[in-house]
C-alpha positions as CSV (number, residue, x, y, z in Angstrom):
1,M,-1.4,42.2,-16.4
2,N,-0.1,41.1,-19.8
3,K,0.8,37.5,-20.6
4,K,4.5,38.2,-20.8
5,K,4.5,39.7,-17.4
6,N,2.4,36.9,-16.1
7,K,4.9,34.3,-17.4
8,E,7.7,35.9,-15.4
9,I,5.8,35.7,-12.2
10,Y,4.2,32.2,-12.4
11,L,6.4,30.1,-14.5
12,S,9.6,28.3,-14.1
13,S,12.8,29.3,-15.8
14,G,12.4,26.3,-18.0
15,G,10.1,28.3,-20.1
16,R,6.4,28.6,-20.9
17,R,4.5,25.4,-22.2
18,Q,7.4,23.1,-21.5
19,F,4.8,20.8,-19.9
20,L,2.9,20.6,-23.1
21,Q,5.7,20.6,-25.7
22,K,6.4,17.0,-25.0
23,G,3.0,16.1,-26.4
24,A,0.0,14.6,-24.6
25,G,1.2,11.0,-25.1
26,S,4.6,11.6,-23.7
27,I,3.2,13.4,-20.7
28,A,0.8,10.6,-19.9
29,S,3.7,8.1,-20.3
30,A,6.0,10.1,-18.0
31,W,3.3,10.5,-15.3
32,L,1.4,7.2,-15.4
33,S,3.6,4.4,-16.5
34,A,6.3,2.0,-15.2
35,W,6.7,3.0,-11.6
36,P,9.7,1.2,-10.1
37,W,7.5,-0.7,-7.6
38,Q,5.1,-2.2,-10.3
39,K,6.9,-5.6,-10.3
40,L,7.1,-5.7,-6.5
41,M,3.4,-4.7,-6.4
42,A,2.5,-7.8,-8.4
43,E,4.7,-10.0,-6.3
44,Q,3.3,-8.8,-3.0
45,D,-0.4,-8.8,-4.1
46,L,-0.9,-5.1,-3.6
47,N,-3.9,-5.1,-5.9
48,P,-7.3,-5.3,-4.3
49,I,-9.7,-8.0,-5.4
50,E,-11.7,-6.8,-8.4
51,E,-15.3,-7.5,-8.9
52,N,-16.7,-9.6,-11.7
53,W,-18.3,-6.6,-13.4
54,D,-17.6,-5.4,-16.9
55,T,-16.5,-1.8,-16.9
56,G,-16.5,-1.6,-20.7
57,N,-15.5,1.9,-21.8
58,V,-16.1,3.4,-18.4
59,R,-13.2,4.6,-16.3
60,H,-15.0,5.8,-13.2
61,L,-18.5,6.2,-11.8
62,L,-19.3,8.3,-8.7
63,P,-23.0,8.8,-7.7
64,A,-24.8,11.1,-5.2
65,V,-28.4,10.5,-4.3
66,N,-31.2,11.8,-2.1
67,H,-34.8,10.7,-1.9
68,S,-35.7,11.7,-5.4
69,T,-32.6,12.5,-7.4
70,F,-29.5,10.9,-8.8
71,L,-26.4,12.8,-9.9
72,I,-23.6,10.6,-11.4
73,K,-20.2,11.7,-12.6
74,A,-18.5,9.4,-15.1
75,S,-15.4,9.3,-17.4
76,F,-14.6,7.1,-20.3
77,N,-11.5,5.5,-21.7
78,Q,-12.4,6.6,-25.2
79,P,-13.9,10.1,-25.6
80,L,-17.5,10.1,-26.8
81,D,-18.4,12.3,-29.8
82,S,-22.1,12.4,-28.9
83,A,-23.9,12.5,-25.6
84,P,-24.4,9.1,-23.9
85,K,-27.7,8.2,-22.1
86,L,-28.5,6.8,-18.7
87,R,-31.3,4.3,-18.8
88,I,-33.1,4.1,-15.4
89,Q,-35.2,0.9,-15.0
90,D,-37.8,0.3,-12.2
91,G,-39.5,-3.0,-12.9
92,S,-41.3,-2.6,-16.3
93,N,-41.0,1.1,-16.2
94,H,-38.0,3.0,-17.5
95,R,-36.8,6.4,-18.4
96,E,-33.7,8.0,-19.9
97,T,-31.6,11.0,-19.2
98,V,-29.1,12.4,-21.6
99,G,-25.5,13.1,-20.4
100,V,-24.1,16.6,-20.0
101,L,-20.5,17.2,-21.1
102,N,-18.1,18.2,-18.3
103,D,-14.9,18.8,-20.3
104,T,-14.0,19.8,-23.8
105,A,-12.7,16.4,-25.0
106,G,-15.7,14.2,-24.5
107,E,-14.1,12.1,-21.7
108,F,-16.2,13.4,-18.7
109,W,-20.0,13.4,-18.5
110,Q,-22.6,13.7,-15.8
111,F,-26.2,12.4,-15.5
112,Y,-28.9,14.1,-13.6
113,A,-32.3,12.4,-12.9
114,S,-35.0,13.9,-10.7
115,D,-38.6,13.0,-9.7
116,L,-37.6,9.4,-8.7
117,R,-39.5,7.4,-6.2
118,P,-38.1,7.4,-2.6
119,N,-36.5,4.3,-1.1
120,T,-36.5,2.5,-4.4
121,Q,-33.8,0.5,-6.1
122,Y,-33.3,1.2,-9.8
123,E,-31.3,-0.7,-12.4
124,L,-29.0,1.7,-14.4
125,T,-27.5,1.2,-17.8
126,L,-25.1,3.6,-19.7
127,Q,-25.7,3.6,-23.4
128,D,-24.2,5.3,-26.4
129,R,-26.5,7.4,-28.7
130,I,-27.7,4.3,-30.6
131,G,-28.4,2.2,-27.5
132,N,-25.3,0.1,-27.2
133,S,-24.3,-0.6,-23.5
134,L,-21.1,1.1,-22.4
135,C,-20.7,-1.1,-19.4
136,D,-22.6,-3.6,-17.3
137,S,-25.8,-2.5,-15.7
138,W,-25.8,-1.8,-11.9
139,P,-28.3,-1.0,-9.1
140,L,-28.6,2.3,-7.3
141,S,-31.2,3.2,-4.7
142,T,-32.8,6.4,-3.7
143,F,-33.0,7.3,0.0
144,P,-36.2,7.3,2.1
145,S,-38.1,10.6,1.9
146,P,-38.1,13.0,4.9
147,Q,-41.5,11.7,5.8
148,Q,-40.5,8.1,6.0
149,H,-39.2,6.3,9.1
150,P,-36.2,4.0,8.4
151,D,-34.8,2.0,11.3
152,R,-31.1,2.4,10.5
153,I,-28.4,3.7,8.2
154,R,-24.7,2.8,8.1
155,V,-22.3,5.5,6.8
156,L,-18.6,5.1,5.9
157,F,-16.4,8.2,6.8
158,Y,-12.8,8.8,5.8
159,T,-10.5,11.6,4.8
160,C,-7.3,12.5,2.9
161,A,-7.6,9.8,0.2
162,G,-5.6,11.9,-2.4
163,G,-1.9,12.2,-3.1
164,R,0.5,11.3,-5.9
165,E,1.4,7.7,-6.3
166,G,3.8,6.5,-3.7
167,E,6.0,3.4,-3.4
168,Y,5.8,0.5,-1.1
169,F,8.5,-2.1,-0.6
170,G,7.1,-4.0,2.4
171,I,6.4,-3.5,6.1
172,G,8.2,-0.4,7.4
173,D,9.5,0.7,3.9
174,R,7.4,3.0,1.8
175,R,7.8,6.3,0.0
176,E,5.3,9.2,0.1
177,N,1.6,8.5,-0.1
178,L,0.3,4.9,-0.1
179,P,0.1,3.4,-3.6
180,V,-3.4,3.7,-5.1
181,A,-3.8,0.0,-5.0
182,I,-3.4,-0.1,-1.2
183,R,-5.8,2.9,-0.7
184,K,-8.4,1.1,-2.8
185,R,-7.9,-2.0,-0.7
186,I,-8.6,0.1,2.5
187,L,-11.8,1.6,0.9
188,Q,-12.9,-1.9,-0.2
189,R,-12.6,-3.1,3.4
190,G,-14.9,-0.2,4.4
191,L,-17.4,-1.1,1.7
192,S,-17.3,-4.7,2.8
193,F,-19.5,-3.5,5.8
194,A,-22.2,-2.6,3.3
195,P,-22.7,1.1,4.2
196,Q,-25.7,2.9,2.5
197,A,-23.5,6.0,1.9
198,A,-19.9,7.2,2.3
199,V,-18.5,10.6,3.2
200,A,-15.1,11.6,1.7
201,N,-14.0,14.5,3.8
202,G,-11.5,16.6,2.0
203,D,-8.0,16.3,0.4
204,H,-9.0,14.3,-2.6
205,I,-6.0,15.7,-4.4
206,Y,-2.6,17.1,-3.4
207,W,-1.0,19.4,-6.0
208,D,-0.2,22.6,-4.0
209,L,0.8,25.3,-6.5
210,H,2.8,27.4,-4.0
211,T,5.2,26.5,-1.2
212,W,3.7,27.3,2.3
213,Q,6.8,27.5,4.5
214,G,10.6,27.9,4.3
215,E,12.7,30.4,2.4
216,Q,10.6,30.1,-0.7
217,A,7.2,30.5,0.9
218,G,4.7,31.8,-1.5
219,E,6.7,31.0,-4.6
220,L,5.6,28.6,-7.3
221,S,6.0,25.0,-6.0
222,A,7.7,22.1,-7.8
223,Q,4.2,20.8,-8.7
224,G,3.2,24.2,-9.9
225,Q,6.2,24.3,-12.2
226,Q,5.6,20.8,-13.4
227,S,2.0,21.6,-14.2
228,D,3.0,24.8,-15.9
229,F,-0.5,26.3,-15.7
230,D,-1.3,29.5,-17.5
231,F,-2.8,31.5,-14.6
232,A,-4.2,34.1,-17.0
233,A,-6.3,31.7,-19.1
234,R,-9.5,29.8,-18.4
235,V,-9.2,26.3,-17.0
236,L,-11.3,24.3,-19.5
237,G,-9.9,24.0,-23.0
238,G,-6.2,23.8,-24.1
239,S,-3.2,23.2,-22.0
240,N,-4.8,24.1,-18.6
241,E,-7.4,21.4,-19.0
242,M,-4.8,18.8,-19.9
243,A,-2.6,19.8,-16.9
244,L,-5.6,19.5,-14.5
245,K,-6.5,16.1,-15.8
246,L,-2.9,14.8,-15.5
247,A,-2.5,16.2,-12.0
248,A,-5.9,15.3,-10.5
249,G,-7.0,12.3,-12.5
250,P,-4.4,9.7,-11.3
251,Q,-5.4,10.6,-7.7
252,I,-9.1,10.0,-8.2
253,V,-10.0,7.8,-11.2
254,P,-8.0,4.6,-10.4
255,L,-8.8,4.9,-6.7
256,Y,-12.6,4.8,-7.2
257,G,-13.0,3.4,-10.6
258,T,-16.5,1.8,-10.6
259,T,-16.2,0.4,-7.0
260,F,-18.6,3.0,-5.6
261,R,-21.2,2.7,-8.4
262,S,-23.9,1.6,-6.0
263,T,-22.7,3.5,-2.9
264,P,-23.5,7.2,-2.9
265,V,-20.4,9.3,-2.0
266,Y,-20.5,12.8,-0.5
267,F,-17.3,14.7,-1.4
268,L,-16.4,17.6,0.8
269,Q,-13.5,19.8,-0.3
270,D,-10.7,21.2,1.9
271,D,-7.5,23.1,1.5
272,H,-5.6,20.9,-0.9
273,D,-8.7,20.5,-3.1
274,H,-8.2,24.2,-3.8
275,W,-4.7,23.3,-5.0
276,E,-3.0,24.8,-1.9
277,N,-2.1,24.1,1.7
278,D,-3.8,26.2,4.4
279,S,-1.3,29.1,4.5
280,P,-1.9,32.8,5.1
281,L,0.0,33.5,1.9
282,T,-2.7,31.8,-0.3
283,Y,-6.1,32.7,1.3
284,P,-8.7,33.7,0.4
285,V,-8.5,31.3,-2.5
286,P,-7.1,33.0,-5.6
287,W,-9.5,33.1,-8.5
288,F,-7.6,30.7,-10.8
289,Q,-7.3,28.1,-8.1
290,L,-10.9,28.5,-7.3
291,Q,-11.7,27.6,-10.9
292,L,-9.4,24.6,-10.6
293,A,-11.3,23.4,-7.6
294,R,-14.7,23.9,-9.2
295,T,-13.6,22.2,-12.4
296,T,-12.1,19.3,-10.6
297,Q,-15.4,18.8,-8.8
298,Q,-17.3,19.3,-12.1
299,M,-15.4,16.5,-13.8
300,Y,-14.7,14.0,-11.1
301,Y,-17.2,13.9,-8.2
302,P,-20.8,15.1,-7.5
303,E,-21.9,18.4,-6.0
304,F,-24.4,18.4,-3.2
305,L,-27.9,17.7,-4.3
306,P,-31.0,19.9,-3.7
307,D,-32.3,20.1,-0.2
308,A,-35.6,21.9,0.7
309,N,-34.1,22.9,4.1
310,R,-30.9,24.4,2.7
311,S,-30.9,28.2,2.5
312,V,-31.3,29.3,-1.1
313,G,-28.6,32.0,-0.9
314,L,-25.6,30.0,0.3
315,P,-22.4,30.8,-1.5
316,Y,-21.4,28.6,-4.4
317,S,-24.9,27.3,-4.8
318,S,-26.8,27.6,-8.0
319,S,-30.2,26.9,-9.5
320,S,-30.3,25.3,-13.0
321,E,-32.0,22.5,-14.8
322,R,-30.3,20.3,-12.3
323,G,-32.0,21.9,-9.4
324,D,-30.4,23.7,-6.4
325,L,-26.9,22.2,-6.3
326,S,-24.2,23.4,-3.9
327,E,-20.5,23.0,-4.3
328,S,-19.4,23.5,-0.7
329,F,-22.4,23.0,1.7
330,G,-24.6,20.0,1.6
331,T,-26.8,17.5,3.4
332,L,-27.0,13.7,3.7
333,R,-30.6,13.2,4.6
334,Y,-32.0,9.8,5.3
335,G,-35.8,9.9,6.1
336,D,-36.6,11.2,9.5
337,L,-33.6,9.2,11.0
338,L,-30.5,11.2,10.1
339,E,-29.3,14.6,8.8
340,V,-25.6,15.1,8.2
341,L,-24.5,18.7,7.6
342,L,-21.4,18.9,5.5
343,Y,-19.5,22.2,5.2
344,D,-16.2,23.3,3.7
345,V,-14.5,25.9,5.9
346,R,-11.9,27.0,3.3
347,R,-14.1,28.2,0.4
348,T,-15.4,31.3,2.3
349,L,-12.5,31.8,4.7
350,N,-12.2,35.4,5.6
351,V,-8.8,36.6,7.0
352,G,-9.6,40.3,7.6
353,D,-9.5,41.9,11.0
354,L,-13.2,43.1,11.0
355,N,-15.1,40.1,9.7
356,S,-12.8,37.1,10.3
357,V,-14.8,33.9,9.9
358,F,-14.3,30.5,8.4
359,L,-17.9,30.3,7.2
360,D,-20.0,32.9,5.5
361,R,-22.6,34.1,7.9
362,T,-25.4,32.7,5.7
363,V,-23.8,29.3,6.1
364,E,-23.5,29.7,9.9
365,N,-27.2,30.7,10.1
366,W,-28.2,27.7,8.0
367,L,-26.2,25.4,10.3
368,A,-27.8,26.9,13.4
369,Q,-31.3,26.6,12.0
370,R,-30.9,23.0,11.0
371,T,-29.2,22.1,14.3
372,S,-32.2,23.4,16.3
373,S,-34.7,21.6,14.0
374,K,-36.6,18.6,15.4
375,D,-37.5,16.7,12.2
376,T,-34.8,14.0,12.4
377,R,-33.7,11.6,15.2
378,H,-30.0,12.3,14.7
379,L,-28.1,15.3,13.3
380,V,-24.3,15.4,12.9
381,H,-21.9,18.1,11.9
382,V,-19.2,17.2,9.4
383,P,-16.8,20.2,8.8
384,S,-13.6,19.9,6.8
385,N,-11.6,21.4,9.7
386,P,-11.6,19.4,12.9
387,P,-13.0,20.8,16.1
388,G,-11.2,19.6,19.3
389,W,-7.6,19.2,18.3
390,T,-4.8,21.4,17.1
391,A,-1.5,20.8,15.4
392,G,-0.4,24.4,15.7
393,K,-1.4,25.1,12.0
394,W,-2.3,28.6,10.9
395,G,-5.8,27.7,9.5
396,E,-7.3,26.2,12.6
397,W,-10.2,27.3,14.8
398,Y,-7.8,27.7,17.7
399,P,-5.0,30.0,18.8
400,D,-2.5,27.3,19.7
401,V,0.9,27.6,18.1
402,L,4.2,25.9,18.2
403,H,6.6,27.7,20.6
404,P,9.7,28.6,18.6
405,E,12.0,27.6,21.5
406,T,10.4,24.6,23.1
407,G,8.5,23.2,20.1
408,D,5.5,22.7,22.3
409,L,1.9,23.8,21.5
410,T,0.9,26.9,23.5
411,T,-1.6,29.7,23.6
412,Q,0.8,31.9,25.6
413,I,2.3,33.6,22.6
414,P,0.4,35.1,19.6
415,K,-0.2,32.9,16.6
416,P,0.9,34.7,13.5
417,H,-2.0,35.7,11.2
418,W,-4.6,33.9,13.3
419,R,-7.9,35.6,13.9
420,Q,-10.0,35.6,17.0
421,G,-13.1,35.7,14.9
422,W,-12.5,32.1,13.8
423,A,-12.6,30.9,17.5
424,D,-15.7,33.1,18.1
425,Q,-17.5,31.4,15.2
426,H,-16.4,28.0,16.4
427,D,-17.9,28.8,19.8
428,R,-21.2,29.8,18.3
429,I,-21.4,26.6,16.2
430,M,-20.5,24.4,19.2
431,Q,-23.0,26.2,21.4
432,S,-25.7,25.4,18.9
433,L,-24.7,21.7,19.2
434,T,-24.7,21.6,23.0
435,D,-28.1,23.4,23.0
436,M,-29.5,20.5,20.9
437,K,-30.8,18.7,24.0
438,H,-33.1,16.4,22.0
439,R,-30.1,14.7,20.1
440,N,-26.6,13.6,20.8
441,P,-24.3,16.5,19.8
442,M,-21.6,15.0,17.5
443,V,-19.0,16.2,15.1
444,I,-17.2,13.9,12.7
445,S,-14.3,15.5,10.9
446,G,-11.2,14.8,8.8
447,D,-8.1,16.8,7.7
448,L,-5.9,15.9,10.8
449,H,-4.6,12.6,9.4
450,A,-5.6,10.5,12.3
451,T,-8.3,8.5,14.0
452,G,-9.5,9.5,17.5
453,V,-12.4,10.3,19.8
454,G,-12.8,13.1,22.4
455,T,-15.5,15.0,24.3
456,M,-15.8,18.8,24.4
457,F,-17.0,20.1,27.8
458,G,-16.3,23.7,27.1
459,S,-14.8,26.2,24.7
460,G,-13.3,29.6,25.7
461,N,-15.7,30.9,28.4
462,R,-18.6,28.7,27.4
463,N,-19.6,25.6,29.4
464,F,-21.0,22.6,27.6
465,T,-21.0,20.1,30.5
466,D,-24.8,19.8,30.5
467,N,-24.7,18.3,27.0
468,P,-21.0,17.7,26.0
469,I,-20.1,17.3,22.3
470,T,-18.6,14.1,21.0
471,T,-15.9,14.6,18.4
472,V,-14.5,12.0,16.0
473,L,-11.5,12.0,13.7
474,C,-12.6,9.6,11.0
475,G,-9.2,8.4,9.7
476,P,-7.0,9.0,6.6
477,V,-6.7,6.7,3.6
478,S,-3.5,7.8,1.9
479,T,-1.4,10.1,4.1
480,A,2.4,10.2,3.4
481,E,4.8,9.8,6.3
482,R,5.6,13.5,6.2
483,G,1.9,14.3,6.2
484,F,1.3,13.3,9.8
485,P,1.5,16.3,12.2
486,S,4.2,14.6,14.3
487,K,6.4,14.4,11.3
488,V,5.8,17.6,9.5
489,R,5.5,19.8,12.6
490,G,7.5,17.7,15.1
491,V,4.5,17.5,17.5
492,A,1.5,15.2,17.5
493,A,-2.0,16.7,17.4
494,A,-3.4,17.4,20.8
495,P,-6.5,19.0,22.4
496,S,-6.5,22.8,22.2
497,A,-5.7,24.6,25.4
498,Y,-8.6,26.9,24.4
499,L,-10.9,24.0,25.2
500,D,-12.2,21.9,28.1
501,F,-11.6,18.7,26.4
502,E,-11.2,15.0,27.3
503,E,-9.7,12.4,24.9
504,Q,-11.1,8.9,24.9
505,I,-8.7,7.9,22.0
506,S,-5.8,10.3,21.4
507,P,-5.1,10.9,17.7
508,I,-3.5,7.8,16.1
509,E,-1.4,8.5,13.0
510,E,-2.3,5.4,11.1
511,H,-4.5,4.8,8.0
512,G,-8.1,3.9,8.5
513,F,-11.8,4.9,8.4
514,S,-14.9,4.9,10.5
515,I,-18.2,3.1,10.3
516,V,-21.1,4.8,12.0
517,D,-24.5,3.1,12.5
518,F,-27.4,5.4,13.2
519,E,-30.5,3.6,14.6
520,R,-33.7,5.1,16.0
521,D,-32.4,5.4,19.6
522,R,-28.6,5.1,19.4
523,I,-25.5,5.8,17.5
524,Q,-22.7,3.3,17.3
525,V,-19.2,4.4,16.1
526,K,-16.5,1.9,15.0
527,L,-12.9,3.1,14.3
528,F,-10.6,1.1,12.1
529,K,-6.8,1.5,11.6
530,W,-4.0,-0.2,9.7
531,D,-0.4,0.4,10.5
532,V,1.8,0.4,7.4
533,N,4.9,0.1,9.5
534,S,3.9,-3.1,11.4
535,Q,1.0,-4.9,9.6
536,P,1.0,-6.9,6.4
537,L,-1.1,-5.9,3.5
538,S,-3.3,-8.9,4.1
539,A,-4.4,-7.5,7.4
540,I,-6.4,-4.8,5.6
541,D,-8.8,-7.4,4.2
542,S,-9.8,-8.5,7.7
543,L,-9.7,-5.3,9.7
544,E,-12.0,-5.1,12.6
545,P,-12.7,-2.0,14.8
546,Y,-10.0,-1.2,17.3
547,H,-12.4,1.0,19.2
548,T,-16.2,1.0,19.4
549,F,-18.6,3.2,21.4
550,E,-22.3,3.9,21.6
551,L,-24.4,6.9,22.4
552,E,-28.0,6.5,23.5
553,R,-30.3,9.1,22.1
554,P,-31.8,11.4,24.8
């Protein structure tokens, strides 16, 4: 397809490169400055409390760790014309690793350090090429090795932290997503419980390039027109790179900043992170949008680190000087205490009649092998798509759909474009969990914009009553009012009729997060929520769990 033809299909009538013709400075000004709520934000103390830590030239830092490796993504206010260094200090010993450039402008860098000592706190310092510090030093610890026996780990779980900057004018009066300052305040409350790690489950950005419903379904969205991407060009370099940074950057950089510099974060991608909603019109992921997703991850947040127990041939995994990294399938391993399996169900989604699955079979086999293993006290599944509940969406495990006349969820009529193979794969995965008699079968998921807890006693014609599966909705950080299922679909999320399922906490459409403590012989789960429509901002800083439950290990 020639470029002229490509323009006619993908670009708005306003003309090619309108987005860039204004100049980079004008664009940044139009997108990032002087929102109408800024004055009100200052008056109502929207800003979270900042730490007394000098960020210097650093805009954001996001680390991932395992027992022997650090991978840190960073960006800088002023582009660097030569590679920075990361100094890693352990007592009197130190080493340095040179940064690797992640963009073409010198703003984004990553640092990879391997062969570190397990369960060890290091002091890190970012330096320019002649040794000047680029920010204050900070601590970061490796995890215990698989052979070590830690007593406990606390993990923060949340979902849906992305979205364009919204407006907030007080209780019961907001526009779109929460302002970034409020999102940051929610995350800081989560960090106040001192977790050793955090899991950010999907929807880190929202910039869907095509509309997914209505009369213009499949056509270029308002965001797509505003971004004005050249779908026939590569992402890095030129106008596409600029458009990506201006679309994704304001949703990630100011939210995290350097707040998580000492708390490893495991970022799992979902539908919106592929620059699209889950619609049959846009899956499998188009190549250009796949490159957008991969480049967003490359610049802003870490991939999943090497894992000796992860199958070598998983899709979107690669071997390099940085070891065996995976973009979509990863592990949080903490000694012999905990293994968390994280998997993106969108990247390998297959919509065909003959081989319809969410997960490539090599991924499914890896999950089954690890679930049956016996080398950790606890093992938890963390998929990007939530087992247990349905909102009648196309890209769900289940056949439930909104009835066109009654508006209720039902399985009595066919769900357009849904595939039975998705439910079949779900059943195999859930069966592997219920067969895990030596651990508590548990799934902690995101995506559904709610907090909630339920128990799965069966699925389809399978019976799980001997070892039922606990499912947790971890809670959204940013969701816009129209992003909650009850608003956008006119019906709240509910257990699928395909399941034998009992709710302990029905999905609550409020912002929040979950704190999970894994100890040698038990798991304790705490759910937190904050209601933007009834609670003041100050309530965020003292949130306590609204629901707590424990599971004793078999």
